[in-house]
N, C-alpha and C positions, 0 to 999 in steps of 0.2 A: 504493500500500500504506500509506503514512504516514497519509493522510487517513482510511482505514478503521480504522487502529489508534487514532487520536485519537477518532474517533466511538465506537468500541466501548468504549474506556476511560471516556469521559464517561458513556455509558449505564449501565455497571456501577457507576460511582461514585455517580451520582444515585440509581439504584435501590437500592443497598445502604444509603445513608443514609436513604432514605425508609422502608425496612423497619425499621431500627434505631431511628430517632428517634421521640419522642413526637409524636403527630399534633396539630398546632395548628390547621390549616385556616383560614388567614388570607390574604387577597389584598390587595396594595398596587398601586395604579396611579399612575404618575408621568408628568407632562408636563414636559419639560425643554428648555431652549435649550442647544445643544451646539456647541462649537468642535472641529472635526476638524483636527488639526495634524500632517501627515506629517513623519517624520524620515527622509527618503529617502536612499538610496545605491544604487550598483550600476554596471553597465557596459552599454554599448550596442554590442556586436559590433565590426565593422570600423571604425565611425566614432568609437568611444569617446565621451567626454563623460559628465558626471554627470546622472542623471535628476532632474527637478524637478517636484513637484506642488504646486499652490496649496493654501492653507488653505480650509476650507469651514465655513459657519455654518448650522446646520439646527435645526428642531424635532425632538425625539426622544421616542418613547413607550416606556415599559417596563412590564412586568408582573412582579410578584414574588409568589411563593407561599411562605408559611411552613409548613413541615411539622414544625417543632419550635420551641421558644421562641427558640433562638439560630441556627437554620439555615433558609436559604431558597434558592430558585432564582430567578434573574432572567433574563428574555428582553428584549433591547432591539431596537427596530425604528426604522429611519430610513434615509434614502438621501442620498448626498452627490454633489456635482458638482465636479470638479477640472480645472483647466487643467494640461496636461502639456507638458513641453519637455525638451530636453537642453541642458546648458551646456558650452561649450568642446569641441564635437565637431569632429573633423578631417574636413573636406570637401574637402581639397586634391586628392583623386583625381578629383573632378568639376569642378575649376577654381575652387572657392570657398575660403573662409577655412579655415585650419588650427585655428581656435579660434572656431567658430560656435555660436550659440544656435539650436536648431532647434525651431520651434513644432510640436508634435505634437497640437494640437487639445485636445479635452476628452473626459472619460469620466465616466460615472455609476457609483457604487459602492453596492451594497446589502449591508451587512455585519451580518446578524442574529448576535447574540452571546448565548450562554447561559453564565451563571456560577453557581457554587455560592458562597453567602455565609455568613460567620460574623458574628453580631451580638453586641456587648457593650454593652448599654444602661446608661446612667448617668442616671437620672431621665428628663427629656425629651430628652436628648442620646443618640443611638443610632448610634455609629460601627460600621462593618463593613469587612471585607476579603473579597475574592472572587477566584476563579480559574475559568477555564473554556475554552470553545472558541468560535471564530468561523468562519463560512464567508462569504467575500466573493465576490459576484457582480458582474462588470464588464459593463455594458450601455450601449447607445446611444453607442458610441465614435465620435467624430468625429475623423478623422485630421488635420484642419487644412489649411492652405493649401500646405504644402511637399511632403509625401510622398504616395504613392498610397493607402496603406492601413495599418492598425494593428490588431493583435489581442491581447487580454489573456486570460490563463488564470485561471479561477476557482480559489480556493485555500482550504484550511483553515488555521487558525492558532491559537496559544494566546492567551489573554487574561488579564490581571491587573487587579485593581480595588481601589480604596480610596475610601470615602465615608462620609457620615453623613446621618441624618434628624434633624430637630428638630421635636418635636410642638408645634403651636400650639393643638390641641384633641385630643379623643379620636380623631378620624377624619381630621383635616387636618394635614399636616406639610410642612415645606420640606426640600429635599434638595440636597446638593452631591456630585458624583461625578467621579472621575478613572479612566479606563481606559487601558491600554496594550495594543495589539494587535501581536503579533509577526508581521506580515503580509509575505509575499513573493509575487511573481508573476513569471511568464515572459511576455515580450512579444515579438511578432514584427512588425517594421516592414518594409513594402514601399516602398522608395525607388527602384524601377527607373525611375520616370518622370524621375529626375534624371540618367540616363545621358547623357554627352556624345555628340553626333551622330557624332563621329569615333572613338568607342571603345565599340562595342556589346558588347564582351566583359565590360564592367563590369555589364551588366544582371543576369545571374544572381547576382552577388555582392551587389548592392543590393536584390534582390527579397525576400529573406528574411533580414533583419538581426536576429539574436537579441539579447535583452537580459534579464538577470536583475535584478530590481528589489526592493530591500528598502524597503517603504513605512513600516512600523513606526509607525503614527499614535498620537498621544495623542488621547483623546476627553475633553474637559473640559466638564462640564455642571452647570447649576443649574436648579432648578425646584420644582414643588409637587406633592404627592401626596395621595391619598385612600385610607384604609384601609377594607376591607370585612370 
C-alpha cells in the first residue's frame, strides 16, 4: 500500500505543477560519474550481525525537463554492483564463531529516480534543490560462497537532492549533484546448507533467515550536460 501511495502522490504533484506552471519546454541531458555510498544498518534474523554493502562507482545518465523557468523534473538512470556481507554474526549454533563476517556475495541495483527540482539561477551559476521518488530493482544476486541462496525485495523510497549547473556556453554546462535515497529492503537468506550433520532440526531455522536492511545511499556525482 505504501508504494502505491508514494507513486500516486508523485503523479499528482508533477501533474499539478505542470498545469500551473508557465511552459518553458527545455531539455537538459547530463552524463555524470557517480559514487554510490551506502549508509547501511539493520538486523539479520537469528544470526544477527550488521549488514554491509560496498561502495560503487558508475557512469550515470539523467534527463531533465523544464516546464517553467524555475521548475523541472529529472529522471536518473544507472545501475550499481555491490559486495554484500554481514559483520559480527553469531554462528555458534552451527559450531562457528560467535562474531563472524559472512560473505553474502554480490547484487546489482537498478535505482531509477524521479525528482521535482526548484532552480534559483544567479548568472551562470544555477543551484537547485529537489525531492522525489525512487524505485530500486535488485537483480543478478549472487549468494557467494557461504550460504545456499539470497533474495532481495524491490522497494520504493523517497529521494532528496541538492546540486548546481554552471554554464560554460549557451548549451554546455558542468554539473555537481548530491542525492540521498531513503532506501530499505527485506532480504531472505537460505543458510540451510550450513546445518551440522548431527543437528538436522536447525535446517528449517536457517532456511529462511529474514533481514530488514536500511541501505540509505548517498549518490555523489559530477559531470557535463547539454541543453536543448
